[in-house]
C-alpha positions as CSV (number, residue, x, y, z in Angstrom):
1,M,0.0,0.0,0.0
2,V,1.2,3.5,-0.8
3,S,0.9,6.0,2.0
4,E,-0.7,9.4,1.6
5,T,2.7,11.1,2.1
6,E,4.3,8.9,-0.6
7,A,1.5,9.5,-3.0
8,M,1.8,13.2,-2.5
9,S,5.5,13.0,-3.1
10,E,4.9,11.2,-6.4
11,T,2.4,13.8,-7.5
12,S,4.7,16.6,-6.6
13,S,7.6,15.0,-8.5
14,V,5.5,14.5,-11.6
15,S,4.1,18.1,-11.7
16,V,7.5,19.6,-10.9
17,T,9.1,17.6,-13.6
18,L,6.5,18.7,-16.2
19,M,7.0,22.4,-15.1
20,V,10.8,22.0,-15.3
21,C,10.5,20.6,-18.9
22,A,8.1,23.3,-19.9
23,A,10.4,26.1,-18.5
24,A,13.5,24.5,-20.1
25,A,11.7,24.3,-23.5
26,L,10.6,28.0,-23.3
27,L,14.1,29.3,-22.3
28,G,15.8,27.1,-25.0
29,L,13.5,28.2,-27.8
30,T,13.7,31.9,-26.8
31,A,17.5,31.7,-26.6
32,L,17.6,30.5,-30.2
33,A,15.2,33.3,-31.2
34,G,17.5,36.0,-29.7
35,E,18.3,38.0,-26.6
36,T,15.1,40.0,-26.5
37,S,12.9,36.9,-26.5
38,L,15.0,35.3,-23.8
39,A,15.0,38.4,-21.7
40,L,11.2,38.5,-21.9
41,A,10.9,34.8,-20.9
42,L,13.3,35.4,-18.0
43,G,11.2,38.4,-17.0
44,V,8.1,36.2,-16.8
45,A,10.0,33.7,-14.7
46,V,11.2,36.4,-12.3
47,I,7.6,37.7,-11.9
48,V,6.3,34.2,-11.1
49,I,9.1,33.4,-8.7
50,G,8.7,36.8,-7.0
51,W,5.0,36.4,-6.7
52,G,5.2,33.0,-5.0
53,W,8.5,33.1,-3.1
54,A,7.2,34.3,0.2
55,G,4.4,31.7,0.2
56,T,6.8,28.9,-0.8
57,L,9.2,29.6,2.1
58,G,6.5,30.8,4.5
59,L,8.1,34.2,5.0
60,P,6.6,37.1,7.0
61,T,5.4,40.3,5.2
62,P,4.8,38.7,1.9
63,R,3.7,41.9,0.2
64,G,6.9,43.7,0.9
65,T,8.9,40.6,-0.1
66,V,7.1,40.5,-3.5
67,G,7.9,44.2,-4.1
68,V,11.6,43.8,-3.3
69,L,11.9,40.7,-5.5
70,L,10.1,42.2,-8.5
71,L,12.0,45.4,-8.4
72,G,15.3,43.7,-7.8
73,G,14.7,41.0,-10.4
74,V,13.7,43.5,-13.2
75,A,16.7,45.7,-12.3
76,I,19.1,42.7,-12.6
77,L,17.7,41.6,-15.9
78,L,17.8,45.1,-17.4
79,S,21.4,45.6,-16.2
80,V,22.5,42.7,-18.4
81,Y,20.1,43.2,-21.3
82,L,20.5,46.9,-21.9
83,P,24.2,47.0,-22.8
84,E,23.8,45.7,-26.4
85,N,26.3,43.4,-28.2
86,S,28.5,42.9,-25.2
87,D,29.2,40.1,-22.7
88,Q,30.4,42.6,-20.2
89,L,28.3,42.6,-17.0
90,T,29.4,46.1,-16.0
91,W,26.0,47.2,-14.7
92,L,25.1,43.9,-13.0
93,P,27.0,44.5,-9.7
94,G,25.3,47.9,-9.3
95,A,21.8,46.5,-9.9
96,L,22.5,43.6,-7.5
97,A,23.8,46.0,-4.9
98,V,20.6,48.2,-5.1
99,A,18.5,45.1,-4.8
100,I,20.3,43.9,-1.7
101,I,20.1,47.3,-0.1
102,S,16.3,47.3,-0.9
103,A,16.0,43.9,0.9
104,F,17.6,45.3,4.1
105,F,15.6,48.6,3.8
106,H,12.4,46.6,3.6
107,Q,13.2,45.1,7.0
108,L,13.6,48.5,8.5
109,L,10.1,49.5,7.3
110,R,8.4,46.5,8.9
111,R,5.9,47.2,11.6
112,D,5.3,43.7,12.9
113,G,8.2,43.6,15.4
114,R,10.5,42.0,12.8
115,P,10.2,38.3,13.7
116,R,12.4,35.9,11.7
117,V,14.4,38.8,10.2
118,A,17.5,36.8,9.5
119,E,15.4,34.1,7.7
120,S,13.5,36.7,5.7
121,V,16.7,38.5,4.6
122,S,18.6,35.4,3.7
123,S,15.6,34.0,1.7
124,V,15.2,37.2,-0.3
125,L,19.0,37.2,-1.0
126,L,18.7,33.6,-2.2
127,A,16.0,34.6,-4.7
128,L,18.1,37.5,-5.9
129,A,21.0,35.1,-6.4
130,I,18.8,32.9,-8.5
131,F,17.7,35.9,-10.6
132,T,21.3,36.8,-11.1
133,C,22.2,33.3,-12.3
134,G,19.4,33.4,-14.8
135,S,20.5,36.8,-16.2
136,F,23.9,35.2,-17.2
137,L,21.9,33.4,-20.0
138,I,21.2,36.7,-21.8
139,P,24.7,37.4,-23.2
140,L,24.8,33.8,-24.6
141,A,21.6,34.5,-26.6
142,R,23.5,37.2,-28.6
143,T,25.4,34.5,-30.6
144,V,24.3,31.4,-32.5
145,E,26.6,29.1,-30.6
146,G,25.6,30.7,-27.4
147,G,22.0,29.9,-28.1
148,Y,22.8,26.3,-28.5
149,V,24.8,26.4,-25.3
150,V,21.7,27.6,-23.5
151,V,19.7,24.8,-25.1
152,A,22.3,22.3,-23.8
153,A,22.1,23.6,-20.3
154,V,18.3,23.7,-20.0
155,A,18.0,20.3,-21.7
156,A,20.3,18.9,-19.0
157,A,18.0,20.4,-16.3
158,A,14.9,18.8,-18.0
159,A,16.7,15.4,-18.3
160,S,17.8,15.4,-14.6
161,A,14.2,16.2,-13.5
162,S,12.9,13.4,-15.7
163,V,15.3,10.8,-14.3
164,E,14.5,12.0,-10.8
165,M,10.8,11.5,-11.4
166,L,11.3,8.0,-12.9
167,L,13.5,6.8,-10.0
168,R,11.5,8.3,-7.1
169,G,9.7,5.7,-5.2
170,R,11.5,2.8,-7.0
171,G,13.1,1.4,-3.9
172,E,16.1,2.2,-1.8
173,G,18.6,0.4,-4.1
174,L,17.8,2.6,-7.1
175,R,17.5,5.8,-5.0
176,Q,21.2,5.4,-4.1
177,W,22.0,5.9,-7.8
178,L,19.7,8.9,-8.2
179,M,22.4,11.6,-8.2
180,P,24.9,9.9,-10.6
181,L,22.1,8.9,-13.0
182,T,20.7,12.5,-13.1
183,L,24.2,13.8,-13.9
184,L,24.7,11.2,-16.6
185,A,21.3,12.1,-18.1
186,G,22.2,15.8,-18.0
187,G,25.5,15.2,-19.7
188,A,23.9,13.0,-22.4
189,A,21.1,15.5,-23.1
190,A,23.6,18.3,-23.5
191,A,25.8,16.1,-25.8
192,V,22.9,15.6,-28.1
193,V,22.9,19.3,-28.9
194,T,26.2,18.8,-30.8
195,M,24.0,17.5,-33.7
196,W,23.1,21.1,-34.4
197,S,26.0,23.0,-32.8
198,L,29.7,23.3,-33.7
199,T,30.6,23.4,-30.0
200,P,32.7,20.3,-29.1
201,W,30.7,17.7,-27.3
202,T,33.1,17.6,-24.4
203,S,32.4,21.2,-23.5
204,L,28.6,20.6,-23.7
205,V,28.9,17.6,-21.5
206,V,30.7,19.7,-18.9
207,I,27.8,22.2,-19.1
208,G,25.2,19.4,-18.9
209,V,26.7,17.7,-15.9
210,G,27.1,21.0,-14.0
211,S,23.6,22.2,-14.9
212,A,22.0,18.9,-14.0
213,A,23.8,19.0,-10.6
214,V,22.6,22.5,-9.7
215,S,19.1,21.9,-10.9
216,F,18.8,18.6,-9.0
217,A,20.2,20.1,-5.8
218,I,17.7,22.9,-5.7
219,R,14.7,20.5,-6.2
220,L,16.1,18.0,-3.7
221,I,16.5,20.7,-1.0
222,C,13.1,22.1,-1.6
223,S,11.3,18.7,-1.8
224,V,11.0,18.4,2.0
225,M,9.1,21.7,2.4
226,P,5.5,21.3,3.5
227,T,4.4,23.9,1.0
228,M,5.3,21.6,-1.8
229,A,1.9,20.0,-1.4
230,H,0.5,23.1,-3.3
231,A,0.8,24.0,-6.9
232,R,2.3,27.5,-6.6
233,P,5.3,26.5,-4.6
234,R,5.9,23.6,-7.0
235,L,6.0,26.1,-9.9
236,V,8.3,28.4,-8.0
237,V,10.7,25.6,-7.2
238,A,10.6,24.3,-10.8
239,L,11.4,27.7,-12.3
240,S,14.1,28.3,-9.7
241,S,15.8,25.0,-10.5
242,V,16.0,26.1,-14.2
243,L,17.1,29.7,-13.7
244,A,19.8,28.8,-11.2
245,I,21.8,26.9,-13.8
246,G,22.5,30.1,-15.8
247,I,25.9,30.6,-14.3
248,I,27.2,27.2,-15.5
249,P,26.9,27.7,-19.3
250,Y,28.2,31.3,-19.0
251,A,31.3,30.3,-16.9
252,V,32.1,27.4,-19.2
253,S,31.7,29.5,-22.3
254,L,33.9,32.2,-20.8
255,A,36.6,29.6,-20.1
256,I,36.6,27.3,-23.1
257,I,33.9,28.3,-25.6
258,P,34.7,31.9,-26.6
259,A,32.6,31.7,-29.7
260,A,29.5,31.4,-27.5
261,L,29.9,35.0,-26.2
262,P,29.8,38.2,-28.2
263,R,33.1,39.9,-28.9
C-alpha cells in the first residue's frame, strides 16, 4: 500500500518535472530566437518566482517581499540586457547592490516587530542570487553558438528532472543511484545538442553535468518543504531550478567556448 505522504510526493515529483521541462523548452527556444525573446521569458519567470517566493518559504510580510523581488529581479535583468552586443556585465554589480540594499531597507520598514528577520533577509537574497544566475543566459543568446549552449544547459535540467521522477519511489537500491544517474542524463542530453551546434561535445557535457547537478540540488533541498503540497510552490521551485543553472553555461563559455559569447 502507498501511504498518503508517498502518494503526495509522487504527484509533486511529476508536476514539478513537467514544469521544469516546460520552462526548459521555453528558455531554450527563446534563446535560439534571440536575446530579447530570452529576456522577456526570464522576466516572466522572475515575476512568477517573486509572486510565489514568500508563500513557498512561509516568509513574513509577503507583500513587501514580493515588491523587493520584483523590483530587484527586473533591475538585474535590465542591467544585463540593456548593454547591447556585449558580454560585459558592468551594470550587474550595481543592480544587485541596489536590490540587496532594498532587501535590508524593507526590513527597516516592517511594523510587525520584525520576527524571523534573518530568515527573511537570507531567503530574499537567495531569490536575488537565482535571478542573477538566470541573467547570465542573456549574453549567450547574442550569438548562434551561445543559443545552443543555453539549449544544452536547459536540456540537462529537464533530463535530470525526468530521471528523478522515474526513479523516485522505485526502492532504496535505485535511489542510491539517483544523483549519478541525473548527472549522466544531464551530460547525455547536452551532448545531443552537438548534432546542431559546432561546439565540441566535451564542452557541452561539462555544461550538462554542472547544470543537472545545480538543478537537481535545488529540487532536492526544496522537496521536503511542507508547502510543496500546493501548486504555486511547485511552480516556484521548478522555475528556480532552471534559472539557477545560468551561471554554469556562462562560466564554461567564458573559459573554453569563446565563440558562444559576443566579442
